BAGUBA-592711 format. One record per atom (N, C-alpha, C, O, CB): x, y, z. Coordinates in steps of 0.001 Angstrom, whole numbers, plus 500000, padded with zeros to 6 digits. Glycine has a CB too. Example, Ala and Ser with C-alpha at 12.3 -4.5 7.8 and 13.67 -1.06 7.14 Angstrom:
BEGIN
513190494310507800512300495500507800513200496700507800514236496681508465511308495527509046512850497750507080513670498940507140512900500030507870513409501138508039514084499402505725
//
This chain:
BEGIN
707570465439376402707026464128375731708187463213374872709177463945374881705789464604374636708418462390374387709306461951373545707797460976372788706751460599373318710911461096374366708441460806371037707170460297370770706281459428371163705059459479371016707181460048370025707235458230371917707108457139372491705968457174373063704896456935372508708027456839373236706148457513374350705139458271375999703808459084374888702709458669375256706557460196377427703705459880373933702841460577372937702022459553372511700816459653372739703559461266371753702503458480371871701934457383371651701348456614373208700177456858373496703021456585370802701772456139373717700668455288374703700248456366375410699034456402375207701239454008375784700627457515376320699227458283376390698398458063375057697955456927374888699468459959376599698194458812374302696915458215373423695718457730373389694508457919373508697072457550372997697057456627373056695939454995373649695760454504374826695304453370374968696350453629373200696011455094375603695207455031376938694261455758376958693092455437376741695829455330378060694607456629377177693522458016376608692881457878376640692198458084377643693272458646375664692322457229375219691385457345374386690518456045374824689363455873375214691922457455372908691171455559374674690459454136375646690337453918376824690159452772377236690975453026375572690411455042377676690735454827379183689253456420379097689199456820380260693107455129379970688479457071378431687453457495377929686448456126377792685695455593378607687848458263376651686759455839376506685547454946376072685306453803377298684317453069377297685916454131374481685926453777377916685706452433378635684568453057380175683863452393380935687665451613379181684753454108380137683990454908380996682886455711380594681960456152381275684743455660381542683129455828379386681024456569378759680516454975378489679334454651378383680802457998376375681379454285378423680209452771378325679690452718379768678512453076379775681100450927377910680103452426380902680003452667382342678776453329382697677819452990383393681116453455382835679086454479381961678093455448383082676785455251381688675664455641382016678895457765383620676841455024381107675830455234379729674723454112379797673704454124379107676746455032378113675227452629381205673887452445381100673059452976382441671927452564382690673684450955380819673432453489382884672612453688383524671493454996383571670734455410384447673233453488384356671832455470382009670770455786381664669804455010380533668800455483380001671053456890381423670466453516380291669023453383378991668044452473380232666949451932380076669519452013376893668881452552381436667863451625382499666188452405382506665140451775382642668677451710384466666239453065382425664506453743382679663476453225381349662285452925381266664526455905382612664978453322380080664007453302379121664097451662379380662988451128379355664327454082377507665232450751379629664457449262379463663600448747380223663157447619380007665189448268379469662964449993381939661997449103382887660247449389381009659457448634380442661578450467385509660514450465380938659284450398379773659350449691378118658490449206377383658963451974379496660321449840378033660163448655376932660052447001377437659191446357376838661543448759375959660764446343378372660891445049378975659900445159380101659689445999380976662386444686379447659135443498379613658596443831381011658964442480382607658869441296382930656681443951380590659431443937383118661054443517383652660649444420384814660057445479384607662761444015382572661083443850386465660795444803387593662023445028387815662965444454387269659992444377388833662099446250388991663638447289389288664459446106389573665452445814388907663691448633390860663846445147390996665083444495390868665527443286390291666590442886390764665416444396391811665071442652389491665008441850388128666593442763387614667785442532387818663149442181386924665761443982386788667062444174385805668078445129386817668789445853386119666592445114384089668392445362388758668692445950389260670398444206389310671623444081389285667412446736390408669450443593389368670705442856389465670774442071387925671602441171387785670674441731390897669701442521386561671224442292385526672172443178385408673316442965385007671026442150384088671610444419385834673703445220385826674153445386386932674590446455387359674130446937385231674079443995387723674978444195388705675997443369388154677172443702388004674531443884390112675356441997387785675732441207387065677251441343385935678373440838385979674547441074386538676555442297384979677916443364383981678579443947384782679798444040384640677493444675382930677786444591386035679118445560386212679829444664387148680964444569386681678869447247386904679772444148387934680602442621388463681612442118387681682718442084388220679676441337388530681525441722386567682537441338385495683399442481385230684476442186384712681872440883384162683185443731385461683500444772385587685147445319386479686111446078386375682287445110386077684645444471387177685666444205388233685794442676388521687013442527388606685281444974389567685363441772388667686112439994388860687178439514387422687645438382387296684418438497388853687434440816386301688398440598385595689557441268385674690345440876384814688053440632384627690030442227386444690733442506387027692260442153387151693281442476386544690166442386387684691912441250388339692974440160388058693971439586387539695196439700387529692803439692387901692730438576386864693023437712385282693268438637384014694155438236383262691566436729384787692740439596383725693389441215383641695081441226383832695718441118382784692663442283385082695590441307384667696740441607384943697687440978384207698588441489383541696909441473386085697243439045384485697749438320384215698290438510382727699463438516382354697085437450384583696913438693381834697052438527380506697660439053379846698183438541378855696331438566380006697811440520380271698447441748380353700061441513380824700796442219380132697588442670381387700606440919381556702315440402381721702956439234379924704015438953379363702285438887383757701076438896379696701567437151379427701128437705377774701613436928376951700314435318380456700298438905377084699903438889375667700798440396375141701206440737374031697945438926375484700853440956376277701609442718375874700187443060376106699212442357375840702489443303373909700213444592376799699142445953377133698686446273375441697572445882375092700184447697378075699327446787374709698811446656373517697493445902373365696373446346373619699743446121372796697862444481372830697337443973372404696040443719373184695054443196372666698035443261372045696092444056374254695150443655375400693500444660374922692345444617374497696065444248377245694473445364375363693763446946375049692258447354374070691132447842374168695001447752374180693466446590372864692693446623371062691575445851371180690518446311370749693668445832369604691609444211371935690600443253372211689576444087372979688348444113372892691145441971373015690393444734373724688721445353374812688455446307374285687429446840374708688709445872376548689224447056373070687991447972372696686953447304371299685741447448371141688743449630372205687774446688370578687123446057369414685616444734370292684696444267369622688787445059368330685771444515371455685080443276372179684035444191372861682817444097372706686132442243373345684702445115373659683095446545373616682164446679373290681009446435373640682952447566373118683130447501371861681674447774370666681138446762370211680149447144369585681915448490369290681279445017370141680781443965369916679879443488371127678952442681371056681791443154369547680219443980371961678946443764373082678259444994372638677117444967373095679343443754374958678402445726372161677259447035372380675994447550371119675124448405370947678322448502372565676752446112370304676329445550368966675065444896369250674029445122368623677376444529368306675188444025370276674740443016370547673748443323371315672650442791371152675523442232370949673959444166372206672881445083372866671566445831372021670368445555371978673720446236373464672319446816371433671565447225370657670744446603369891669866447299369382672044447758370161670767444986369540670086444044368825669307443461370213668690442424369968671125442948367865669242443756371127668785442668372269667044442722372121666229443613372363669409443219374115666931441530371681665165440994372041664491441556373266663436442163373455665028439267372373665704441040374203664665441005375254665576440903376748666760440892376411663549439577374962665463440823378304666048441012379058666683440186379082667755440786379164665672441296379824666996438930379076668211438057379199669049438046378353670195437801378729668018436907379307668840438267377112670165438878376176670466440365376338671395440706375606669886438710374516669998441274377021670422442482377569671401442310378920672075443179379473669126443282377881671264441033379230672095440517380606673329439846379734674453439994380213671099439173381813673269439486379117674168438376378332675216439596377412676378439333377101672958437084377065674471441044377051675060441234376475676478442609377293677517443104376854674076441355375391675614442742378760676095443684379128677363443012379841678313443736380138675148444511379836677398441489380150678335440731380749679309440501379970680392440576380551677916439660381206679375440214378733680014441111377756681165442044377655682362441946377385679275441733377511680200443138378030680787444127377899681899443990379359683110444151379509679689445346377723680739443606380294681879443736381779683362443201381613684436443704381941681275442706383179682953441657380807684773440983380717685626441924380028686550442547380550685026439404379704685202441998378639685984443214378108686354444011378594687473443803379063685638443809377442685727445520378864685848446458380127686992446278381132687692447223381497684615446317380938687176444784381641687706444554382780689144444284382746689963444495383641687046443606383337689347443742381482691131444154381473691651445584380908692875445690380835691990443030380410691068446419380601691608447909380358692723448029381469693936447929381285690331449198380551692207448214382403692525449206383619693953448145384319694743448671385103690777449461384954694080446952383990695695446823384528696738447008383321697930447308383385696016445188385233695895446728382147696630447002380933697255448474379984698177448930379307695820446396380226695851448733380614696267450685380625697141450540381319698009449995380636695241452035381286697647450745382710697844450954384202699594450277383637700563450889383187696490449852385647699421449041383875701041448533383307702034449249381984703254449355381862700796446938382731700755449708381003701772450171379764702591451908380069703584452386379521700571450267378088701678452507381160701728453748381604703091453271382000704072453594381330700609454369382643703206452389383238704655452201384053705762451380383413706703450905384048704420451472385435705580451254382139706508450460381689707050451057380380708238451014380061705979449121381568705775451787379434706941452769378556706646454236378308707043454798377287707153452216377027706008454798379171705857456235379431707208457018380276706924457387381416704453456349380323708427457253379873708602457763380514709412458900381684710452458941382341708341457254380371707844459978381374707279461104381780705984460823382375704980461419381987707202462006380747705951459977383267705263458481383456704189460074384761702979460170384557706766456366384433704756460927385741703203461804385765702887462371385126701828462758385619702826462579386476703034463006383862702445463529383382701363462763382599700344463300382164703149464207382940701877460604382363700967459995381836699938459816382770698745459972382509701394458935381302700190459636383366699294459137384571697780460811384858696598460500384710700862458861386415697990461704385077697901462718384884696754463661383668695993464621383788699083462719384803697320462410382097696532462881380951695427461651381212694327461715380664697431462955379290695755460609382018694570459045381783693992459328382512692874458814382552694836457421381979694311460171383398693377460361384771692283461288384238691169460905384597694239461134386222692269462558383375692053463507382892690862462446382415689836462216383054693137464343382084691181461946381337690342461198379483689612460147380312688429459955380030691757460145377786690075459559381138688923458742382419687836459593383035686776459418382434689785458214383902687736460493384075687257461498384239686188462288383604685208462806384141688010461921384270686626462292382095685878462764380435684847462098379964683882462411379268686784462601379174685414460593380733684544459919379919682807459370380561681720459002380117685502458683379512683598459672382060682452459352383157681410460268382829680234459918382735682889459560384762682087462222382536681046463203382672680310463141381732679100463017381923681384464423382799680760463201380654680888463231379716679493462232378593678353462432378174682281462941379840680637461063378540679393460024378208677741459957378546676912460038377640679798458905378789677339459787380066675623460565379878675477461558378940674841461301377918675044461392381207675920462567379094675816463442378342675637462833376426674669462897375668677098464306378823676560462472376291676493462542375052675029461408374663674073461637373922678081462153374456675276460430375314673402459801375210672296459890375689671398459052375767673106458805375393672358461027376054671370461679376443670668462510375441669468462708375249671758462336377416672475463243374449671040463999373488671080462827372336670263462770371418671368466047372603672310461773372558671597460982370645670006460540371334668908460434370788672862458711369734670323460396372384667984459800372365667376460818371905666191460487371909666812459530374201667491462203371379667157463315371867666362462970370253665205463248369940668345464674372435667525462215369324667340462622367977667057460782367354666587460571366236668980463693367283667415459735368245667329458272367862666730457401368792666430458034369804668592457731367609666479456394368855665857455069370166666932454979370461667907455432369861665082453437369889666897454291371574667730453237371972669148452308371286670374452289371398666800452479372149668306451760370705668600450678370453669792451515368932670813450867368698667041449526370237669676452203368478670494452726367497671457453683368486672660453554368261669589453528366243671066454692369624672385455164369937673267453576370364674323453559369732672250456458371346673117452391371175673671452002371654674774451030369846675736450310369578672710451416372968674107451474369477674607451045368192675751452032367858676871451539367728673451451028367069675609453301367713676365454446367019677199453815367918678060453127367370675999456170366972677231453834369756678315454008370474679399452579370396680308452336371189677755454376371936678990451758369204680339451079369137681088451211367934681922450499367376680219449706369349680315452847367564681929452935366258683268453257366829684356452701366677681847454366364973682759454735367818684201455339367954684931453684368580686048453533368086684274457046369340684582452672369379685427451960369826686192451013368965687252450529369363684890451445370694685617450698367638686185450183366374687324451006366135688513450762366340685214450205365171686694452158365604687819453255364974688768452972366391689484452043366016687143455308364643689028453176367347689295453438368151690826452108368730691829452214369435687907453680368735690000450681367705690545449688368089692026449301366743693122448743366688689189448574368302691166449972365975692156450347364407693493450964364720694631450521364569691364451627363283692646453130365624693885452957365356695153452652366306696355452839366120694046453908364782694472452141367337695417451411368488696570450042367544697715449830367945694012450444369915696085449433366559696191448605365820697415448494364854698041447497364495695171448662365339697585449943364511698183450719364135699389451607364190700178452019363339697652450963364129699254451767365539700230452627366840701596452055367070701776450972367626699497452520368464702531452814366625704049451551366403704217452600368172704105453808368383705987451854364268704533451372369165704838451597370106705973450815371325705974449585371376703810451743370269706778451511372140707346450568372612706759450222373959706502451106374776708631450827372590706510448733374236706117449358375908706543449188376828705878449075377858705161449180376477708263449083376749709083448763377976709797449591378125710680449451378972709782447695378063709666451265377057710675452105377300711198452866378613712245453479378821710429452869376536710357452666379224710580453540380950710995452286381582711826452525382459708898454378381964710652450672381432710582449806382545711520450506383547711137450909384645710995448286382190712792450620383078714010451326384251714613451933384894715624451932385597714526451445384387713218452943384299712848454057385267712819453469386744712534452340387142711362454705384873713135454392387288712687454795389611711215455696389115711012456657388374714563456659391089710211454651390109709106455745390147708894455382391482707853455025392033707734455708389079710445455576392090709300455660393657709212456906394151709358457081395361709811454784395107708849458424392917707927459561393722706588459500392942706071460616392904708615461285393682706080458828392495705602459112391106703965458929391591703084459739391303706285457913389732703720457421392558702667457323393232701672458893394462700507459202394711703293456054393970703143459428394868702355460318395720702098461763394424700994462283394257703437460766397434703222462135393735702875463020392768701463463078392756700749463885393351703415462697391509700951461638391626699508461789390631698376461626392099697242461767391643699266460073389036698311461437393321697642461318394493697805462832394645696691463307394868698218460260395657699028464059394604698432464884394715697833465951393867697182466901394304698895465109395318698196465636392210697862466606390741696211465944390898695470466568390138699043466071388759695661465150391467694316464910391815693480464088390721692254464126390825693685466245392078694237463118389354693854462978388365692485461722388361692205461157387304695100462791387637691727461404389656690984461169390083690857459923390245691968459441390021690343461671389716689702458636390665690071457558391072691280456628390330692178456098390985688940457003391145691147456507388745692164455821388534693264456339388174694138455574387767691938455074387862693588458132388238694895458213388198695706458009389335696921457813389331695149459254387754694626458095390728695463457784391790695656456235391900696662455723392392694894458380393055694551455514391374695072454174391787696565453584390747697094452533391107693605453055391598697204454412389364697852454482388507699315454712389242700342454071389019697284455405387596699154455680390076700532455749390532701195454816391467702423454768391548700671456867391062700102453784392451700328452938393273700550451846392774701242451065393426699567452875394044700051451449391497700148450472389781701395450736389615701975449652389552699170451011388171702030451474389524703179452088388681704453452080389565705493452288388940702832453659388186704544451921390625705384451504391518705316450162391400706410449852390928705169451970392763704758449311391531704616447565391579705294447295390347706308446600390293702907446803391560704657447927389183705841447605387767706934447914387711707788447370387012705658448117386575707144449177388703708587449766388427710059449498388784711197449614388331708532450784388808708883448767390637710307449015391696711085447541391196710894446485391798709858449057393903711694447621390388712544446262390924713541445749392421714178444725392174713513446198389883713702446152393504714097446033394224712312445368395834712393445074397027715117447445394039711502445419395191709847445303396060710176443180395416709091442796394979707610446839394831710754442551395361710657441166394955710487440740395677709779439748395503711377440529394447711056441107397554710854439961398841709180440486399440708717439613400174712438440213400428708626441194399338707521441212399324706545441046399399705921441786398638707421441254399159705722440176400165704658439515399883704858437783399711704015436906399903704163440215398664706188437660399310706405436219398373706587436625396789706937435939395829704879435080398492706272437785396876706277438362395306707939437985394673708821437732395494705939440412395317708207437980393390709211437590392871709361438725391504708439438565390705709047436000392616710181439636391177710828439826390875710310441264389576710524442451389330711367438576390807709180439547388875708398440057387673707359439712388228706734438934387507708591439552386223706720439982389463705488439883389745705473438590390172706367437792390453704610440221388747703475438504390162702938437405391013703221436177390022702233436093389293701236437614391469704202435146389676703999434356388341703668432628388523703771431766387651705491434561387432703109432411390400703115431291390453701570431347391214701092432372391701704451430674391078700996430176391199699666429901392803700466430271393839700082431247394483698989427994393313701500429732394172701638429636395605702594431240396212703079431555397299702572427965395908702508431924394859702799433355395741701983434366395275702143435493395744704315433961395641700969434129394270699821434680394657699095434011395965698059434642396176698991434645393488699211433319396589698554432937397977699361433628399051698800434137400021698543431282398270699883433638398987701083434152399835700956436073399933700473436794400806702752433537398884701345436257399175700855437695398887699962437863398866699942439057398566701050438277398035698334437353399032697425437643398832697120437305400846696233437851401502696772436888397400697693436739401149697619436518403171698284437637403525697627438484404130698583434989404091699546437880403276700150438965403276699255440556403580699234441479404394700784438828401985698510440053402166697265441695402209696345441832402917696030442898403445696381442063401072695612440480403071694441440666403777694901439953405050694016439130405282693096440098403054695367439908405511695215439578407116696180440766407817696387440523409006695851437784407569696770441913407361696953443234408213695605444256407614694470444176407142698755444036407874696700445278408036695309446865407701695155446545406707693936446702406767695585448716407646695299446211405771694735446442404143693261445905404345692334446493403788695694445398402735693080445006404985691983444238405238690818445000405606689682444606405342692267443326406193691147446452406415690200447553406700690107448446405523689142449096405124690616448360407931691513448329404969691327449645403798690464448992402793689829449696402008692904450265402943690342446936402729689248446600401804688345447307402458688022448392401974688863445124401553687709446839403751686671447518403649685825448693402767684957448682401894686818447751404443686868450070403777686247450953403107686063451015401839685170451840401645686622451808403340686685450287400214686580450482399243685462449554398985684803449842397986687680450477398648685068448455399678684094447403399176682397448193399053681456448067398270684152445952400446682706449169400498681912450615400553681421450977400292680224451063400563681959451378400480682397451706399161682634453318398971682007452200397417680795452140397624684691454555399270682240451550396367681443450804395875680700450338395521680333450289394347681372450583395893680070449659396795678377450228397420677598451036397306676499450971396755678169450510398375678105451903397833677056453435397405677662453894396206676748454544395698677088454941398633678560453955395496678928454847394342677412453373393096676534453717392305681598454864393887677692452377393400677177451554391970675708451400392590674936450777391861678104449759391482675041451982394136673743451770394805673624453459394199672888453106393278673654451241396804673675454073394109673289455203394388673155455713392504672137456295392128674466456013395591674088455453391696674490455872390160673473455415389392672903456152388587675865455268389562673053453766389625672512452917388877671581453646388386671604454245387312672147451788389407670326453589389558668952453701389489668915455659389510668005456297388981668111452687391003669592456023389922669470458213390132668642458335389080667567458930389153671207459567389773669319457488387480668312458522386422666209458043386294665336458552385592669250458148384342666137456909387313665326456705386977664368457111388281663199456824388536665459455565386388665512458018389103664704458186390996664799459755390735664327460459391627665949457452392962665418460472389486664906461383389171663846461339388235662984462108388662665695462009388922663480460829387183662372461099386175661414461107387399660413461809387258662065459894384795661562460397388660659584460773388914659100461814389484657940462072389807658752459839389843660530462690389643659923464257390120659149465375389608659755466364389195660774464938390357658171465341389592657690466904388965658307467697388530657880468157387471657189467712389629659602468276389079660159469530388197661200469171386974661671469817386037660990470575389235661332467759387469661662467202386179661153465960385080661480464896384555662702466964386444659636467441385230658929465897383528659551466238382666660605466862382545657076465807382609658647465672381838659448465506380295658633467126379729657546467589380076658834463539379047659686467693378733659249468862378120659321469028376596660331468853375914659941469848378688657726469506376022657943469682374724658830470386374817659041470937375897657044470083373939660014470710373232660790472053372801661028471343371343661369470237370921662420472599373852660515473076370632660350472753369333660526470807368345661379470097367811661448473850368910659202470820368644658608469389368416659211468419369024658856467273368748658579468970367119660233468629369966661208467551370680660497466916372417659759467646373079662973468565370953660734466078372700660255465539374051661690465430374893662385464419374782659384463926373881662091466572375765663428466451376438663387466156377637662526466731378303664179467493376404664111465368378187663814464296379394665103465355380048666137465627379437664103462094379102664767465813381323665222466817382252666441466228382665667623466506382464664261467155383426665612464990383546666058464635384721667609463541383688668413462955384413664509463696385910667699463489382937668738463041381993670147464211382156671312463945382453667966463027380293669760465039381958670724466724381829670935466649383581672144466578383802669444468723381059670323466645384565670905466488385727671581465463386406672087465540387525670238466724386306671543464047385297671973462610386139673749463718385680674448464266386533671418460209385101674010463726384178674701464041383143675687464958384026676882464717384200673845464673381890674648466560384796675019467146385359676052466464386656677273466620386699674005467789385477675308465763387568676034465553388692677105465242387851678041466034387744675560464545389785677081464228387267679090463499386797680177464125386665681370463888386856679417462889385407679047465666386007680356466691385755680969466921386786682190467008386920680117468027385245680151467032387576681027468254388632681473467362390101681698467581391291679689469905389212681426466228389127682796465218390209684320464742389986685154464068390590682320463761390427684203465598388569685471465645387706686139467036389283687323466748389457685088466421385354685916467707389838686305468293390552686261468295392082686761469137392827686031468989390116685581467217392406685466466717393440686392465765393488686730465519394646684340466386393667687259464755392186687756464345392318689749464588392914690650463938393444687122463999391524689432466230392240690168466551392014690430467275393362691622467323393663690097466955390896689578467840394223689560468170395007690308467129395740691480467363396035688529468569395189689863466213396006689864464995396699691372464769396079691873464334397116688518463816396357692276464754395289693868464232395008694095465617395462695310465767395591694560463644393249693469466664395750694372467754396664694778467452397745695934467257398120693817468889397015693584467393398424693185466183399995694482465521399973695500465726400635691636464671399831694220464710399089695584463389399940696908464152400104697497464182401185696148461700398709697287464670399176698487465313399351698896466423400489700045466753400782698635465831398213698035466773400891698002467631402408698064467167403176699029467243403937697155468299402876696966466389403368696394465886404633696640464171404757697016463416403860694708466306404641696129463670406861696348461931406386694894461882405857693932462649405810696735460500407883695270460276405377694047460299404469692945459385405062691831459177404581694424459801402967693573458791406408691884458296406995691367459191407893690151459192407700691769456823407874691624459899408710690509461046409337690029461837407414688950462368407152691710462695410926690766461721406790690065462857405649688985462361404904688130463029404321691074463357404487689103460934404974688312459477404495686863459850405397685793460196404896689307457628405139687096459710406549686308459774407458685216460593407606684058460455408001686880459877408229686151461807407028684937463163406684684152462989405571682985463288405319685586464658406347685036462442404950684290462427403487683309461914403158682499462273402305684832462002402618683315460438404261681923459183404201680962460132405029679812459842404696682223457252405193680960460928405768680428460703407259679593462330406010678441462399406439681827460809409395679696463142405161679714464179404153678502463526403527677373464015403535681141464404403193679022461804402718677752461537402120677056460900402727675881461033402386677724461037401090677271460062403710676083460226404857675292461116405086674090460853405045676409460207405927675631462113405320674720463499404752673703463952404446672627464329404911674848463867404014674647463772402886673607464110402174672669462956401877671457463000402087674061464716401048673331461911401365672284460733402072670943460641402937670394459539402943672970460138402869670297461782403742669899461470404631668927463005404433667716462944404644670956461011405775669482464144404080669040465056403434668459465405401797667574466206401496669842465589403735669166464638400993668628464411399791667578464307399316667336464859398243668900463751399471666672463589399958665552463591399428664423464687399612663686465224398785665189462531399741664502464782400517663881466557401695663784466977399994662924466998399114665629468020403336665459467335400176665712468123399362664848468464397836664110469290397299666862467751399278665446467362397648664678467165395824663401466838395685663009466758394521665264465936394864662148466488397072660916466822397105660865468560397266659776469007396908660245465958398274661567469306397604661464470967397577661225471748396945660659472767397341662133471524397720661645471498395506661319471772394053662951471653393766663715471166394599660398473428393621663362472138392541664010472144391143665352472600391943666193471786392325663279473297389749665440473953392139666399474833393144666976473604394525668034473097394898665205476430393950665997473589394779666872472034395835667608471361395545668801471301395846666294470915396268666610470370394513667373469195394095668333469274393150668865468228392778666622468298393677668710470469392617669574470583392214671406470544392625672421469965392236669056471305391905670866471881393972671389471948394581672635470829395390673852470675395497670583472395394879671220470189395862671890468648396749672197467555395079672641466438395345670039467552398308672033467775393879672918466742393253674535467128392989675560466463392838672246466401391867674226468486393013676098469012392638677064468684393456678197468338393121676460470591392637676275468874395493676747468441396592677145466661396629678188466110396979675671468914397585676230466250396267676576464452396199677225464528394974677041463313394892675134463168396128677862464818393849678141464542392641679651464901393543680595464132393362677375465401391166679775465757394238681101466028394003681754465372394886682911464959394809681453467308394001680592465216396214681211464087397738681271463094397369681613462317398261680406463795399122681043462451396058681373460875395578682008460617394974682228459410394872680734460180395099683021461903393846684101461552393716685415461841394804686517461293394818684204461981392604684882462880395679686267462905396526686946462118396914688172462154397012686292463322397441685920460956397302686543459834398224687419458797397748687928457905398426685555459112398810687578459054396194688446457915395073689128458211395500689331457590396543688661457769393603690070459294395220691667459628395080691981459387396478693013458757396709692153461274394529691135459854397626691813459233398850691995458086399373692868457677400139691470459577399649691133457607398920691145455922399336692255454793398685692793453818399210689638455303398842692349455324397404693093455139396652694805455266397198695827454581397249692592455953395691694346456524397518696494456650398849696617455990399854697584455702400560697062458243399897694948455626399895694971455051401306695926453785401395696724453277402182693457454626401757695150453473399587695592451826399603697261452076399628697628451719400748694968450746397933697965452361399152699012452835398937700429452607400177701513452030400255698528454160398674699451453570401065699898454062402475699863452550402837701004452119403007698823455282403463699165451883402958698586450583404427699462449125403441698918448023403512695789450215404639700495449238402772700319447881400818701708447712401343701879448364402373700075448730398309702958446899400870704277447356400674704177447535399395703183447248398729705401446524401090705302448067398940705455447923397643705823446941396560705889447262395373705994448554397548706030445883396964706270444652396206704767443460395954704624442320395512707566443897397157703778444644396591702447443761396792701600444320395920700675443789395305701766443732398246702273446292395901701600447052395300700059446860394652698935446920395149702405447303394551700598446582393206700070445240392047698598445666392376697693446449392086700535443152392494699248443855393762698171443394393021697153443954394258695954443681394197698201441614392556697614444629395209697010444931396109695732446450395671694910447013396395698232445105397166696156446709393968694681447493393716694372446348392291693754446502391238694829449738393218694835445647392648694137444411391561692973444313392237691902444325391630694919442748391377693060444182393883691854443901394913691211444932395448690135444762396022692222443194396038691501445542395388690881447353394959689918447423393716688728447446394031692344448552394397690026447438393182689337447311391636687979445794392245686772445779392487691092446590389921688964444885392256687698443799392614686774444264393202685646444383392725687947442690393427687114444595394318686025445363395434685186446485395405684170446568396095686603445757396420685768447779394245684850448493394051684247448048392911683068448392392831685179449682394067684548447577392256683482447384390976683150446032390516682451445822389524684013448043389697683764444942391398683128444172391701682174443958392917681008444318393077683790443567391565683042443248393742681659443018395183681208444899395158680329445185395971682693442270397591681519445575394672680649446665394774679535447326393435679065448443393217681646447673395185679454446190392843677778445649391815677154445447392317676041445959392198677443444585390960677609444084393708675730444602394262675453445384394946675399445118396146674859443814394978675169446630394497674967447884395212673913448060393856672837448493394268676485449099395602673903447880392548673260447826391705671900447246392236670922447935392530673931447242390765672026445140392360670648445019393041670270444864394034669369444110394401670077444387392792671375446067395054670453446234396133669555447133395859668427446837396254671007446554397289669706448519395109668906449218395300667861449129394195666950449934394004669457450295395538668186447808393359666942447762392156666102447092393377665326448025393584667193446625390349665795446242394181665636445430395167665035446315395607663871446314395206666586444795395856665342447314396442664760447937397536663640448537397105662519448463397609665574448827398188664253449609395396663165450540394889661584449608395088660545450043395584663568450980393046661852448161394496660653447599393740659794446574394848658771445923394636661250446682392276660885446731396520660226446086397183659500447114398666658715447064399613661198444875397426660898448350397631660948448570399742660292450654399396659143450973399088663942448365400984661342451507399576661161452219399260662343453619399121663452453486399638660219452099399794662075454578398580663303455970398241663596456030399753664759455815400094662604457868397427662892456233400473663854456445401707664735455568402855665508455871403765663152457050402387664135454198402252664810452971402709666591452626401548667695452082401586663309451531402457665800453327400807667444453015399519668412453533400345669219452793400908667615454077397668668421455511400563669600456911401235669495455830402637670432455137403031668761459295401515668449455872403112668469455090403887669711453891404122670165453893405266667376454736403648670119453194403473670919451525403456672119452329402358673140451794401926669650449642402498671721453523402119673348454232401214674252454891402868675418454641403174672753456325399555673526455513403452673696456487404569674756455193405253675981455075405279671990457118405564673701454384405736675022452870406373675845453060406075676842453503406646675134451371406022675543452617404541677158452039403479678597453328404223679720452998404603676749452605400777678052454618404207678830455451404223679685455807405938680838456006406320677980456503403558678305455728406571678476455682407808679187454899408396679840455199409395677640455625408250679160453579407768680689451880407793681787452718407661682792452974408323680845450328406046681243453106406495682462453205405918684007454361406931685194454296407252681872453875404313682700455340407011683181456422408012684149455900409313685279456118409750681805457119408635683197455232409577683269454862411023685083453836410949686034453959411721681448453675411536684951452919409736686608452333409267687655453285409397688464453227410323686768451897407653687670453868408808688067454857408356689045455024409654690205454674409873686972455887407922687856455856410570688363456725411312688058455631412659687177455977413446687661458340411175688546454758412825689170453614413438690654453358412084690849452169412334687728452081413622691306453564411371692363453264411018693162455259411818693920455546412744692262452673409015692476455987410880693211457030411822693638456426413310694817456238413611692161458351412071692457456131414257692531456304415377694158455148415944695063455141416778690881455988415920693610454326414761695541453064415095696642454491415466697831454304415722696593451780412669
//
């Protein structure tokens, strides 16, 4: 990589890891908020889901802003605004203020992915390597963020921890503002083969998505697909025409799959720390005068296993047809939903085994469906299609948090995991239907 490539990759890797650190630290805080504030699980589920929804809903306008104000400026703003949101969270006196802080975080974080993807696709000459490092950084944020929060909670209360989390983002924002780079150094580079390479390399959810977005940003000959101009969607009629092209075709079925994946993802991860904390085998233990919460380490470990799942999913996407592989992967998730509670109730070892399999399978599906998106969309609407994908996974999928909270309050754990199994089975059936075509 040349100097410009390294500058861009360093910037986006740092920002990507920070975004996902915040995203997956929130579930760790949910059991604490349930104890600190007079709030029910269903209400807190709606509050958290609202913040997560903004994380997805802002993806499309974030892409427009990236084109108008520049990716670097948008990423700097994203980092500083996320830090401000977590400072506000640390000072929140009530659940409504917690909700406002999470909404602010979601709105700030939502602009990162379109900005980061655009910056790599137009500025990095060695794009495949850039996407790979970008995906690895995101995966590390997903896996290590909750672990860092868990360790910090050993020595400080949740308010101090959330305030401390703001510091790295501020530092990253300052560093990003001082980095000199050329956002369009590789704009003329032919990116036709990078999408498949990225998916095969197993860079995770975002790395696979990045490959498709690269095509959209880098292909100069895709202007006639879906009514899109060479400079992207530049007017409301073009946006509506391109959206219609996507949503009335087979991509609509792929969109159903990604929405169901998002519902499962948020539904299982948001309240999983709370679920795990109820098991006697993960009850608090006293060590050297400090009270440890084993369920937090199990949750962080589950996400760490997911890094291997993302890598495996990328390899599977490069070697097999994605539709039948997706059907099998979602079928496995449905089966794990059925056996997780009995295994967890059988003791610590079965619970850990079930958690490892769940964490692995949960992240296998992500590079698979991202690759499927590329296969079912024309190059000229690839960027827009991934915008809709993020909207489905992070926006509509955020409803899964509210669903999980409501079921835990008014229903039971078996009902929650039955609903999750239903999401996975429906996704498997949809993927199988796509395969049969």
